[in-house]
N, C-alpha and C positions, 0 to 999 in steps of 0.2 A: 385325645383320640375318642371318638364316639364308638362305643361298642354296640354292634347291631346284630340282631338275630332275625331270621326270616321263616315264616310259616306260609307255604304256598304249595298247593297240590299239583299244579300244572308243571310237569317235569322240565319242559323246554324253557318256560319262563323262569322257573326256579334256578336252573343252571345259568341262564343269561344274567339274571340279577346277581347271582352269587359271584360271577366273574366280574361284573361291573363294580360291585361294592368292594370286592377284594382288592381292586386296583384304583380305588378312589382315595385320594389324600385326605387325611383327617378322620377316616373311618377304619375301624378294626372289625372286620366281618368275622363273627364267631360261630356261625352255623346256619344251616338251612334244613327245614323239615317239611315233609309232605302232608302232615296232619297236625292238629293241635291237641290230640288226645292226651299227650303228656306235656302240655305247655308249661304247667307249673314246675315240673321237674327240670325241663329244659332251661327255663329261665333261671331257676335256682342254681343250676350248674354253670351256666354261661354268663350270668350276671350282666345282661345287656343294659345299655342306657336307653336304647330305642328298639321296640319290637315292630317289625313289619308283619302285619296280619291280614291274610286273605279272608274274605268273608265267607265264601262258599267253599267248604271243604268236607271230605268224608268224615263221618264220626261227629265230633264236636264242631259246631260252626265257629267262625271267627268271632262273632258277637258273644257267644257263650264263653269262649275262651277269654275274651276281653274282660267280661264281668268277673271271671274267676281270678284272672291275673291282677286286676286292680284291687281285689280284696286282699290278696296275698302280698302284693307289691304296689302299694298306693302311689309311690313316687315314680314308677316306671312310665315312660312315654310309649303309648301304643298308637301306631299309625296304620289305619285301615286302608287296604287296597281292594278295589272291587270294579266290576263292570256294571254294577247296579246303581241307579240313581233314584230309586223309589224312596218316598218320604219315610216309610216305616223303618227301613234299615238305617237311614241317616240319623233319624231321631233316636233309635235304639243305641247306635254306636256312640253318639255324643252324650246321651244320658248315662251310658256305661263308663264314661271317662276317657274316651278316645281323644288323643291330642290332635288328630287330623283324620281326614276322610278324602282320599284322592282316587281318581279313576285310573285304571291301568292304561298305560300308553306306551308306545314304542320309544318315546322321548324319555330316556332314563335320567336326563339332567333334571327334570321336574321332580323326580323321586328323590334324587340326591339333595336338591334344594329343600324339599319337604322334611327330610331327615334332620338337616341342620336347623331348620326353622323350629321344629318341635323340641329339639334338644335344647335350644336356647329359651324355651318357655313359651314359644308362640303356638299358633294354631294353623295347620296347613290344610287348606281346602281348595280343591279344583274349582275354578271360577263358576262352573255350572252348579256345583254343589253349594258354594257360598251363596249363590242366588236363591237356592231352595231354602237354605238355612235362614236367610234374612226374611223370606216370605213366611216361613213357619213362625219366626219370632214376632213378626208383625201381627200374624193371626192370633198368637197367644196373648199379645199385648192388648189387642182390641177386645178379645173375649173376656179378659180380666177387668176391663173397665166397668165400674159400677153402673147400674141402670137406675137413672133418676127420672122421676115424673117431671116433665117440663114445667118451668116456672112461668108465671104470667109476667107481663111487662112491669106491672107494679111491684110484684115480688122481686124482680130483678133490680128495680130501683132501690128497694129496701135493702136487699142483700149488698148492693154496691155501696150503700151508705155504711153498712157494717164493715165491709172490707176497708173503707177509708177511715175507720176509727170513729165514726160519728155516734153520738149517744142516741137513744131511742127518741128522745124529744127532738133532737136535731134532724133525725131521719124523717119524723112525722112532719116537721116544718118544711123540709126540703121537698118532700113528696106531696105536700098540700093535703095531708090527711090528718085525722085526729090521732092522739097518742094511743087510744084503745084500738083504732084500726091498724096502726103500725104493729101493735102487739099481736093482733089477729093474723096479719101477714107473716109475722115472724114464726108463729105457731105452724102455719102451713109450710113455710120454708123448711123448718126442722123436719117435718114429716116427709116432705118430698126428697130431702137430701139424706134422710136416715141418720140424723144427728140429734144431740140432746142439749147443745149449748151454742152460744154465739161464737166462741173460739173455734169449735168444730165446724160450724157452718162456714166461717171465713176460710179455714184450711181447705175444706172441700171445694169451695168456690174458686180458690186460687189454683189448686192442683188440677182441677178439671176445666179451668178457664170458662166458668159459667157466666161470669160478668167481666 
């Protein structure tokens, strides 16, 4: 049985969800509360497996309560419910350790599925929220990519030789340049890629698909 507790300030929604969850197989509904001001005490007393947390409530917000609960009960699953899709709330909730972020909907089957999903260790996201999370992830990934000064075509040839395990002399012969010119290109490559050795240059080249 999955022990579930609910924090929701909307009285009609709170009553409806309480009724649904109390009559759902596999779920033991242990309590519903109109605010999260005493969330730690409530969770301590009811020992739920999953906490359903509204974001917008009087007093302590659902996100503030989330952060507090995860500090006290790091293993607890907190499923955020909201009508808000703004990036800031989504980011704050996920960074705070929420196991899911779903939009409120009349379809309570989605909520029940989300409860089982997070209890089993998964992450429950409404499709529109999942799309926003993916977009944020892509943005973070791009913003973290290192900034390199573009290599010249000859520098790329030299770097490609390094990636293929060629010696400096072999690289010079393959590129039709002198040994000293090859070394000069290597020096420029190191500076542009922010590295100090050939192995580092090869690693950066492969990871960033420079050649």
